[in-house]
C-alpha positions as CSV (number, residue, x, y, z in Angstrom):
1,M,0.0,0.0,0.0
2,A,1.5,3.3,-1.0
3,V,2.2,5.9,1.5
4,T,1.0,9.4,0.6
5,E,3.3,12.3,1.9
6,R,1.3,14.9,3.7
7,R,2.6,18.5,3.6
8,P,2.0,20.6,6.7
9,Q,-0.9,23.0,6.3
10,P,-0.6,26.7,7.1
11,L,-2.3,27.9,10.3
12,R,-5.5,29.8,9.9
13,G,-7.7,31.8,12.1
14,P,-6.7,33.8,15.3
15,A,-3.6,31.7,16.0
16,S,-2.0,33.1,12.9
17,A,-1.8,36.6,14.4
18,R,0.0,35.6,17.7
19,P,3.6,36.8,17.0
20,H,2.4,40.2,15.7
21,S,0.3,40.6,18.9
22,N,3.3,39.8,21.2
23,L,5.5,42.3,19.5
24,A,2.9,45.0,19.8
25,I,2.6,44.4,23.6
26,L,6.4,44.5,24.0
27,R,6.6,47.8,22.1
28,V,3.9,49.3,24.3
29,T,5.7,48.1,27.5
30,V,9.0,49.5,26.4
31,L,7.4,52.9,25.6
32,V,5.7,53.0,29.0
33,A,8.9,52.1,30.8
34,F,10.8,54.8,29.1
35,A,8.1,57.2,29.9
36,I,8.3,56.3,33.6
37,L,12.1,56.6,33.6
38,T,11.9,59.9,31.8
39,A,9.4,61.2,34.4
40,R,11.5,59.9,37.3
41,L,14.7,61.4,35.9
42,A,12.8,64.7,35.5
43,Q,11.7,64.4,39.1
44,L,15.1,63.7,40.4
45,Q,17.0,66.2,38.3
46,I,14.6,69.0,37.9
47,I,12.0,68.9,40.7
48,H,14.3,67.5,43.5
49,G,17.7,68.0,42.0
50,D,18.9,70.5,44.5
51,E,17.8,68.3,47.4
52,Y,19.6,65.2,46.2
53,A,22.7,67.2,45.2
54,E,22.9,68.5,48.8
55,R,22.4,65.0,50.2
56,A,25.2,63.7,48.0
57,R,27.4,66.5,49.2
58,S,26.5,65.8,52.8
59,N,27.1,62.1,52.7
60,H,30.7,61.2,52.9
61,L,33.0,58.3,53.8
62,R,34.0,58.1,57.4
63,V,37.3,56.3,57.9
64,D,38.0,55.4,61.6
65,Q,41.1,53.6,62.8
66,V,40.1,51.6,65.9
67,L,42.5,51.8,68.8
68,P,43.5,48.3,70.1
69,P,43.1,47.2,73.7
70,R,46.5,47.7,75.5
71,G,48.0,44.5,77.0
72,L,47.7,44.0,80.8
73,I,50.6,43.9,83.3
74,L,50.4,40.9,85.6
75,D,52.5,39.9,88.6
76,R,54.2,36.5,88.8
77,N,51.1,34.9,90.2
78,G,48.8,36.4,87.5
79,T,47.4,39.2,89.6
80,P,46.5,42.2,87.3
81,L,48.3,45.4,88.3
82,V,46.5,47.5,85.7
83,E,43.2,47.5,83.9
84,N,42.0,49.2,80.8
85,V,39.3,51.8,81.3
86,P,37.6,54.2,78.9
87,I,38.0,58.0,78.9
88,Y,34.8,59.6,77.6
89,R,35.4,62.7,75.5
90,A,33.0,65.2,73.9
91,T,34.1,66.0,70.3
92,V,32.9,68.2,67.5
93,V,33.7,68.0,63.7
94,P,33.3,71.6,62.5
95,A,32.5,70.5,58.9
96,L,29.4,68.7,60.1
97,L,28.1,71.7,62.1
98,P,25.2,73.8,60.6
99,N,26.3,76.9,58.7
100,D,23.8,79.1,60.6
101,R,25.6,80.7,63.5
102,Q,22.6,80.7,65.7
103,A,22.0,77.0,65.1
104,R,25.6,76.4,65.9
105,Y,25.4,78.4,69.2
106,R,22.4,76.4,70.3
107,I,24.5,73.3,69.9
108,Y,27.3,74.9,72.0
109,L,24.8,75.8,74.7
110,R,23.5,72.2,74.8
111,L,27.1,71.0,75.1
112,E,27.7,73.4,77.9
113,S,24.8,72.0,79.8
114,I,26.2,68.5,79.5
115,T,29.9,69.0,79.9
116,G,30.2,72.2,81.9
117,V,32.5,73.8,79.3
118,P,31.2,77.4,78.5
119,A,29.7,77.8,75.1
120,V,32.0,80.7,74.3
121,N,35.0,78.4,74.9
122,I,33.5,75.7,72.6
123,Q,33.0,78.3,69.9
124,Q,36.6,79.5,70.2
125,L,37.9,75.9,69.9
126,V,35.8,75.3,66.8
127,E,36.8,78.6,65.1
128,E,40.5,78.0,65.9
129,A,40.3,74.5,64.2
130,E,38.5,76.0,61.2
131,S,41.2,78.7,60.9
132,A,43.9,76.1,61.0
133,G,42.3,74.1,58.2
134,R,41.1,71.3,60.4
135,K,37.4,71.4,59.6
136,E,37.2,67.7,59.0
137,S,39.0,66.7,62.2
138,E,37.6,66.1,65.6
139,V,38.0,68.9,68.1
140,E,38.0,67.8,71.7
141,I,35.6,69.9,73.7
142,A,35.9,68.1,77.1
143,S,37.7,65.0,78.4
144,H,37.2,62.7,81.3
145,L,33.5,63.0,81.3
146,S,31.7,61.1,84.0
147,Q,29.7,58.0,83.0
148,E,26.5,60.0,83.6
149,Q,27.7,62.8,81.3
150,A,28.7,60.3,78.7
151,I,25.3,58.7,78.7
152,V,23.5,62.0,78.3
153,L,25.9,63.1,75.5
154,D,25.5,59.8,73.7
155,Q,21.7,60.2,73.8
156,A,21.8,63.8,72.7
157,A,24.4,63.4,69.9
158,P,21.9,62.3,67.1
159,S,20.1,65.6,67.4
160,L,23.4,67.6,67.6
161,P,25.0,67.6,64.1
162,G,28.8,67.3,64.3
163,V,28.8,66.3,68.0
164,S,29.8,62.8,69.1
165,L,30.9,60.9,72.2
166,A,34.5,59.6,71.7
167,I,36.0,56.9,73.8
168,T,39.8,56.7,74.3
169,P,41.5,53.8,76.1
170,S,43.3,54.6,79.3
171,R,44.7,52.8,82.4
172,Q,43.7,52.3,85.9
173,Y,46.7,51.4,88.1
174,L,45.6,49.2,90.9
175,G,48.7,49.0,93.1
176,G,49.2,52.5,94.4
177,P,52.5,54.3,95.1
178,A,54.4,51.0,95.8
179,F,54.2,50.2,92.1
180,G,54.6,53.7,90.6
181,P,58.2,53.9,89.5
182,L,58.2,50.2,88.6
183,L,55.2,50.2,86.2
184,G,55.5,53.8,84.9
185,Y,52.5,55.1,83.1
186,I,51.0,55.9,79.6
187,G,50.3,59.2,78.1
188,P,49.8,61.1,74.8
189,Q,52.5,61.2,72.2
190,F,54.7,64.2,72.3
191,A,54.5,66.3,69.1
192,E,58.2,65.8,68.4
193,D,57.8,62.0,68.6
194,Q,54.7,61.7,66.4
195,P,56.5,61.2,63.1
196,R,58.5,58.3,64.6
197,Y,55.4,56.7,66.1
198,R,53.4,57.2,62.9
199,A,56.2,55.4,61.0
200,Q,55.7,52.5,63.4
201,G,52.0,52.3,62.7
202,Y,50.6,54.2,65.7
203,L,47.5,56.3,65.5
204,P,47.9,60.0,66.5
205,N,45.6,59.6,69.5
206,Q,47.1,56.2,70.6
207,P,48.7,56.5,74.1
208,V,52.2,55.3,74.6
209,G,54.3,54.1,77.5
210,K,56.2,56.9,79.3
211,D,58.2,55.1,82.0
212,G,58.9,51.8,83.8
213,I,57.3,48.6,82.3
214,E,54.9,50.6,80.2
215,L,57.8,52.2,78.3
216,A,60.2,49.2,78.3
217,Y,57.7,46.8,77.0
218,E,55.7,49.2,74.8
219,S,56.2,47.1,71.6
220,A,54.6,44.1,73.4
221,L,51.8,46.0,75.1
222,R,50.6,48.3,72.2
223,G,48.6,46.0,69.9
224,S,47.6,46.8,66.3
225,P,44.9,49.3,65.3
226,G,41.8,48.2,63.4
227,L,39.8,49.9,60.7
228,L,36.2,51.0,60.1
229,V,35.1,52.5,56.8
230,A,31.5,53.7,56.7
231,E,29.1,56.1,54.9
232,Q,28.0,58.9,57.1
233,N,25.3,61.5,56.6
234,A,25.3,65.2,57.5
235,L,24.2,64.4,61.0
236,G,27.2,62.2,61.6
237,E,25.0,59.1,61.5
238,I,26.5,56.0,59.9
239,Q,24.4,54.9,57.0
240,R,26.2,51.7,56.1
241,V,29.5,50.0,56.9
242,L,31.7,49.4,53.9
243,E,34.8,47.7,55.5
244,T,36.0,46.6,58.9
245,R,39.3,45.2,60.2
246,P,39.4,44.3,63.8
247,S,42.1,45.6,66.1
248,V,44.6,43.2,67.6
249,P,45.0,43.4,71.4
250,G,48.4,44.0,72.8
251,G,50.3,41.2,74.6
252,N,50.1,40.8,78.4
253,V,53.3,41.2,80.3
254,Q,53.8,38.8,83.2
255,L,56.3,40.1,85.8
256,A,58.8,38.3,88.0
257,I,57.5,40.7,90.7
258,D,55.4,39.3,93.5
259,A,52.7,42.0,94.1
260,N,52.2,41.1,97.8
261,L,56.0,41.2,98.5
262,Q,56.3,44.5,96.6
263,Q,53.6,46.0,98.8
264,Y,55.0,44.5,102.0
265,V,58.5,45.9,101.4
266,Y,57.1,49.3,100.4
267,D,55.0,49.6,103.6
268,L,57.9,48.4,105.7
269,L,60.3,51.0,104.3
270,V,57.8,53.8,104.7
271,R,57.2,52.9,108.3
272,S,61.0,52.7,108.9
273,L,62.1,55.9,107.3
274,G,62.6,57.9,110.5
275,E,65.0,60.7,109.7
276,A,65.6,59.3,106.2
277,T,63.9,60.9,103.2
278,T,64.3,58.2,100.6
279,A,64.8,54.4,100.6
280,A,65.0,51.5,98.2
281,A,65.1,47.7,98.3
282,V,65.8,45.0,95.8
283,V,64.7,41.4,96.3
284,M,66.0,39.0,93.7
285,N,66.7,35.4,92.8
286,P,70.5,35.0,93.0
287,K,70.5,32.2,90.4
288,T,68.1,33.5,87.7
289,G,68.2,37.2,88.1
290,E,64.4,37.4,88.6
291,I,63.5,40.5,90.5
292,Y,60.8,39.7,93.1
293,A,60.5,43.3,94.4
294,L,62.0,46.5,93.2
295,V,60.9,49.2,95.6
296,S,61.5,53.0,95.7
297,V,60.4,55.3,98.4
298,P,58.7,57.7,98.0
299,G,56.5,56.3,95.2
300,Y,53.8,58.0,93.3
301,D,50.3,57.3,92.0
302,N,50.5,56.5,88.3
303,N,46.9,57.5,87.9
304,I,47.8,61.1,88.2
305,F,49.1,61.0,84.6
306,Q,45.8,59.6,83.3
307,N,44.0,62.8,84.3
308,L,46.4,65.8,84.3
309,E,43.5,68.2,83.7
310,Q,42.1,67.6,87.2
311,R,45.2,66.3,88.9
312,G,47.8,68.7,87.5
313,H,48.6,70.1,90.9
314,E,49.6,66.7,92.1
315,Y,52.0,66.4,89.1
316,E,53.5,69.7,89.9
317,A,54.0,68.6,93.5
318,L,55.9,65.5,92.3
319,L,58.1,67.7,90.1
320,N,58.9,70.0,93.0
321,D,59.4,67.4,95.6
322,P,63.1,67.4,96.7
323,R,63.0,63.7,97.3
324,K,62.5,63.2,93.5
325,P,59.7,60.6,93.7
326,L,59.6,60.2,89.9
327,L,63.0,58.5,90.0
328,N,63.3,54.9,90.9
329,H,65.7,55.1,93.8
330,A,66.6,51.4,93.4
331,L,68.4,52.5,90.2
332,V,70.0,55.7,91.5
333,P,73.6,55.6,92.7
334,A,75.0,56.6,96.1
335,A,78.3,55.8,97.9
336,P,78.0,52.1,98.7
337,G,80.1,52.3,101.8
338,S,81.3,49.0,103.4
339,T,79.2,46.8,101.1
340,F,82.0,47.5,98.6
341,K,84.5,45.8,100.9
342,L,83.3,42.5,99.5
343,V,84.8,43.6,96.1
344,T,88.0,44.6,97.8
345,A,88.2,41.2,99.6
346,A,87.7,39.4,96.3
347,A,90.3,41.4,94.5
348,A,92.9,41.0,97.3
349,L,92.4,37.2,97.5
350,Q,92.4,36.7,93.8
351,E,95.6,38.9,93.4
352,G,97.3,37.0,96.2
353,R,97.8,40.0,98.4
354,I,96.1,38.4,101.3
355,T,94.9,35.0,102.4
356,P,92.0,34.1,104.5
357,S,94.3,33.9,107.5
358,T,96.0,37.2,107.0
359,G,95.4,39.0,110.2
360,R,96.0,42.4,111.9
361,T,95.5,43.7,115.4
362,I,93.4,46.9,115.3
363,D,93.8,48.5,118.7
364,S,93.2,52.1,117.6
365,P,90.4,53.6,115.6
366,I,92.9,55.7,113.6
367,L,95.7,54.4,111.2
368,E,98.2,57.0,110.1
369,V,99.4,56.1,106.6
370,R,102.3,57.9,105.0
371,G,101.6,59.0,101.5
372,E,103.2,61.1,98.8
373,N,106.1,63.3,99.9
374,G,105.7,62.1,103.4
375,V,102.1,63.3,103.8
376,I,100.4,61.6,106.7
377,Y,96.8,60.5,106.1
378,P,94.8,59.8,109.4
379,L,92.5,57.0,108.2
380,K,89.6,56.2,110.6
381,D,87.9,53.0,111.7
382,W,84.5,53.0,113.4
383,R,85.8,51.1,116.4
384,T,88.8,49.1,117.8
385,H,88.5,45.5,116.8
386,G,91.4,43.7,118.3
387,Y,92.8,40.9,116.2
388,L,91.0,40.1,112.9
389,D,91.5,37.8,110.0
390,L,89.7,38.3,106.7
391,R,86.5,36.6,107.8
392,G,86.4,38.7,111.0
393,A,87.2,41.8,109.0
394,I,84.2,41.2,106.8
395,A,82.0,40.3,109.8
396,W,83.0,43.5,111.7
397,S,83.4,45.7,108.7
398,S,86.9,47.0,109.7
399,N,88.0,50.0,107.7
400,I,91.7,49.6,108.6
401,Y,91.8,46.0,107.5
402,F,90.5,47.0,104.1
403,Y,92.8,50.0,103.8
404,M,95.6,47.4,104.2
405,A,94.1,45.2,101.6
406,S,93.5,47.9,99.0
407,C,96.1,50.7,99.3
408,G,98.6,49.0,101.7
409,I,100.5,50.5,104.6
410,P,103.7,51.8,103.0
411,Q,105.5,52.6,106.3
412,E,105.1,49.0,107.4
413,G,106.2,47.7,104.0
414,I,102.7,46.3,103.3
415,Q,101.9,46.6,99.6
416,G,98.4,47.3,98.3
417,L,96.8,45.6,95.3
418,G,99.5,47.0,93.0
419,K,103.0,48.4,93.1
420,D,101.8,51.9,93.6
421,P,98.5,53.7,94.4
422,L,97.6,54.2,90.7
423,E,98.0,50.5,89.8
424,S,96.2,49.5,93.0
425,A,93.3,51.7,92.0
426,N,93.2,50.3,88.5
427,I,93.2,46.7,89.7
428,L,90.4,47.4,92.2
429,A,88.4,49.1,89.4
430,Y,88.8,46.1,87.2
431,Y,87.3,43.8,89.9
432,A,84.5,46.4,90.7
433,R,83.5,46.3,87.0
434,A,83.7,42.5,87.0
435,F,81.1,42.6,89.8
436,G,78.8,44.9,87.8
437,F,79.7,48.3,89.2
438,G,80.0,51.3,86.9
439,E,78.1,49.8,84.1
440,P,74.4,49.1,83.2
441,S,73.1,45.9,84.8
442,G,71.0,45.0,81.7
443,I,67.8,45.2,83.7
444,D,64.8,45.4,81.3
445,I,63.4,48.7,82.4
446,G,64.8,52.2,81.9
447,G,65.9,54.8,84.4
448,E,69.0,53.0,85.5
449,M,72.1,55.1,86.3
450,T,75.5,53.4,86.1
451,G,77.3,55.0,89.1
452,V,81.0,55.6,89.1
453,V,84.1,53.4,89.4
454,P,86.9,56.0,89.9
455,T,90.3,55.5,88.4
456,P,93.3,57.9,88.0
457,D,92.3,58.5,84.4
458,W,88.7,59.1,85.3
459,K,89.7,61.7,88.0
460,R,92.0,63.5,85.5
461,R,89.1,63.7,83.0
462,S,86.3,64.6,85.4
463,R,88.3,67.4,87.0
464,S,89.6,69.0,83.8
465,G,87.5,72.1,84.0
466,P,88.7,75.6,84.9
467,M,87.1,75.3,88.4
468,F,89.6,72.7,89.4
469,N,93.2,73.2,90.4
470,P,95.9,71.0,88.9
471,E,96.4,69.1,92.2
472,D,92.7,68.2,92.1
473,R,93.3,66.1,89.1
474,E,96.1,64.0,90.7
475,W,95.4,60.5,92.1
476,Y,96.7,60.1,95.7
477,L,97.2,57.1,98.0
478,A,94.2,58.3,100.0
479,D,92.0,58.0,96.9
480,T,92.8,54.3,96.7
481,C,92.3,53.8,100.4
482,F,88.9,55.4,100.4
483,M,87.9,53.5,97.3
484,G,88.8,50.3,99.1
485,I,86.1,50.9,101.7
486,G,83.4,52.2,99.3
487,Q,84.0,55.9,100.0
488,G,85.4,58.7,98.0
489,D,84.1,58.9,94.5
490,V,82.8,55.4,94.1
491,T,79.0,55.2,93.7
492,A,76.6,52.3,93.1
493,T,72.9,51.6,92.9
494,P,71.0,49.3,95.2
495,L,70.5,47.0,92.2
496,Q,74.2,46.9,91.5
497,V,74.9,46.0,95.1
498,A,72.3,43.3,94.9
499,R,73.8,41.9,91.7
500,M,77.2,41.8,93.3
501,T,75.8,40.0,96.3
502,A,74.1,37.5,94.0
503,A,77.4,36.7,92.3
504,I,79.0,35.9,95.6
505,A,76.0,33.9,96.8
506,N,75.7,31.7,93.7
507,G,79.4,30.9,93.4
508,G,80.5,33.4,90.8
509,T,77.9,34.2,88.1
510,L,77.0,37.8,87.6
511,V,73.3,37.4,86.6
512,T,71.4,39.8,84.4
513,P,68.4,41.1,86.5
514,H,64.9,41.2,84.9
515,V,61.5,42.3,86.2
516,V,59.6,40.5,83.4
517,N,59.3,36.8,83.1
518,A,57.2,36.4,79.9
519,V,55.1,38.1,77.3
520,L,51.7,36.4,76.8
521,D,49.0,36.7,74.1
522,A,45.4,37.5,74.9
523,Q,44.7,33.8,75.4
524,G,47.6,33.4,77.9
525,N,50.0,31.6,75.5
526,V,53.6,32.4,76.0
527,I,55.0,34.6,73.1
528,Q,58.3,35.4,74.7
529,R,60.0,34.0,77.8
530,I,62.9,35.9,79.5
531,E,65.6,33.3,80.0
532,P,68.3,33.6,82.7
533,S,71.6,34.9,81.6
534,G,74.9,36.0,83.1
535,K,78.7,35.9,83.0
536,P,81.4,34.6,85.3
537,V,83.3,36.8,87.6
538,P,87.1,36.4,87.6
539,V,87.4,35.2,91.2
540,A,88.1,31.6,92.3
541,A,85.2,29.7,93.9
542,E,87.3,29.1,97.1
543,H,87.8,32.8,97.5
544,L,84.1,33.5,97.2
545,Q,83.4,30.8,99.8
546,V,85.6,32.7,102.3
547,I,83.7,35.9,101.6
548,R,80.4,34.0,102.2
549,E,81.7,32.7,105.5
550,G,82.6,36.2,106.6
551,M,79.1,37.4,105.7
552,L,77.6,34.6,107.7
553,L,79.7,35.5,110.7
554,S,78.5,39.1,110.3
555,V,74.9,38.2,110.9
556,R,75.7,35.5,113.5
557,Q,77.8,37.8,115.7
558,G,79.1,40.8,113.9
559,A,78.1,44.2,112.6
560,G,75.0,42.7,110.8
561,A,73.6,40.9,113.8
562,A,70.4,43.0,113.6
563,A,69.4,41.1,110.4
564,A,69.3,37.8,112.2
565,Q,66.0,35.8,112.1
566,R,65.3,32.8,114.2
567,G,65.6,29.6,112.3
568,I,67.1,31.2,109.1
569,E,70.8,31.3,108.3
570,I,71.4,34.7,106.8
571,A,74.7,35.9,105.4
572,G,75.1,39.6,104.9
573,K,77.2,42.8,104.9
574,T,76.4,46.2,106.4
575,G,77.4,49.5,104.9
576,T,77.5,53.0,106.4
577,A,78.7,55.6,103.8
578,E,79.6,59.1,104.9
579,F,78.7,62.1,102.8
580,T,78.6,65.8,103.2
581,T,75.3,67.7,102.9
582,P,75.1,71.0,101.0
583,D,75.2,72.9,104.3
584,G,78.4,71.2,105.3
585,Q,77.1,68.5,107.7
586,T,78.5,65.0,107.7
587,K,75.9,62.3,107.5
588,E,75.6,58.6,106.6
589,H,73.8,56.4,104.1
590,A,72.6,53.1,105.6
591,W,73.0,49.8,103.6
592,F,72.6,46.1,104.1
593,T,72.9,43.4,101.5
594,G,72.6,39.7,102.1
595,F,71.3,36.3,101.1
596,A,69.5,33.3,102.5
597,P,69.3,30.5,103.3
598,Y,73.1,30.3,103.6
599,D,73.5,26.7,102.4
600,D,71.2,27.1,99.4
601,P,70.6,30.7,98.6
602,Q,67.1,31.4,97.3
603,V,67.0,35.2,97.7
604,V,69.2,38.3,97.8
605,V,67.9,41.3,99.7
606,T,69.6,44.8,99.5
607,V,68.2,47.7,101.5
608,Y,69.2,51.3,101.3
609,F,68.2,54.4,103.3
610,D,69.6,57.8,102.5
611,L,70.1,58.5,106.2
612,G,71.1,56.1,108.9
613,M,73.6,53.5,110.1
614,G,73.7,50.3,108.1
615,G,73.8,47.8,111.0
616,A,71.1,49.6,113.0
617,K,68.7,50.8,110.3
618,A,69.0,48.7,107.1
619,A,70.0,45.3,108.6
620,P,66.8,44.7,110.6
621,I,64.6,45.7,107.7
622,A,66.5,43.3,105.4
623,G,66.1,40.5,107.9
624,Q,62.3,41.0,108.0
625,I,62.1,41.0,104.3
626,I,64.0,37.7,104.1
627,R,61.7,36.1,106.6
628,Y,58.6,37.3,104.8
629,F,59.9,36.1,101.5
630,L,60.8,32.6,102.7
631,E,57.5,32.2,104.5
632,H,55.3,33.4,101.6
633,H,57.2,32.7,98.4
634,Q,55.9,29.9,96.2
635,P,58.6,28.7,93.8
């Protein structure tokens, strides 16, 4: 059967007109849309053009760099010694203020009612900023607003164009004057330092460390700023956030300092001042260099520097105080007196000028020594001692014995450390520096002074000015003698004396002291740990042992007996250093330095008072500190 091919038939009727119908509808739709767009553009550009142009001009990008939270400072047990607190500030951006002067002044009056700053003063601040070309910058109207003032301002700000509540991070120091010189404080950047800080990524309003731990560990504590980019309208209201980058908190600094011990020592020194005006104490680990307490009296309240507007008079009082409370007196030098005799003993033993059994009978408190051209120097001791060997001379702090060991007794044929006074002085200076005198200790905070280790060359240079006679520049036998007992021109800080004592206690390592143990991140993880370090002193172990035995004898039955504590074997050395006051009076500094327990030294304590006798004033205080430490310290 044949298959017939059927051709498709064309469509007829209404269906045949469908494409033409769709196109017509589309044309109509497009025409209507264009008509609507044209009308809308006309509305925007002609009818409301000025309004929207003004709105576009008023809206602008706001770029805020966000200050990071500053790291905390913790004691060795994790106790916070500072906390971060906000400072509330009222600010105005002149560019966002109304152009109408009356409208502006109404804003100033409202700010006056909130902050207490007179409206005329606010007007002056704004006009000065505008004249200086800082219309787009914040102008601070008031700082340190109370929390109530801050709440009122925050609520009022939306109706006050250009006005805002700004919050700046600040510190609250929790420890009081006992921690002032140790922690230091933060404050605004000085104008001359801002280019340097800006190059390091600081924001202009980011506070910086000014002293103590705050300054020394600034790089660890500061953190990294964040960023906020937002669109803001004419009222200062944020319309939308375009970009954010969170700030990175600073690291926390964990100290070697024990906060309770620091406070105990401070209170003890203050109670014990008597006629003294300043005092200092160092409590340290003789093996690691950890500083458990670094105390300076008088101290100061670090919080003064967080609000100088209201506490400026207290700052002025600190500046004018003759006791110089802004200095850390544990790092300020004074004549070390008889504590220096430990260096003289070490030098004489190591150089072979004396032995432990070298003795002398001291039956007069004055030794006449014949010096240059037959000049007689009457050198004094503080008492007659009878017969003393080296251990006894340390225990009873005999001046005459250590004159013999340092400068010699020429008329008796007893040579000093060298063949003449100049060589003797240079040898003694060598050992003094080996024990850390006359040089920075390496402690990890600033403010340390190095003191003086005098030598013939130093004296010649230091007295080269026109106010000195030629004979003032010469080095004499008496200079070496006085240096041998820690008098004359030699000076040292309490920290240097403590460091020297630690080297004797630990068997010959001059440790590097440090007040910080570690830097931690915000989660408490260790970022950096401060490891013990030191260097050997050039003195044989057996010689140091003899010196330790003399120090033990001092506390058991000698000049340092007032430091003795029941049940604790303490070894120590007293020091009483004479000095002349500006009005010509002769007075004494009081020192004691020691360690305990004797058989396994765990702690070195050095105490200094600017007035007093070492054995009577400093020794008992050091003994109490040692007892407190051994009873309360947790390794």
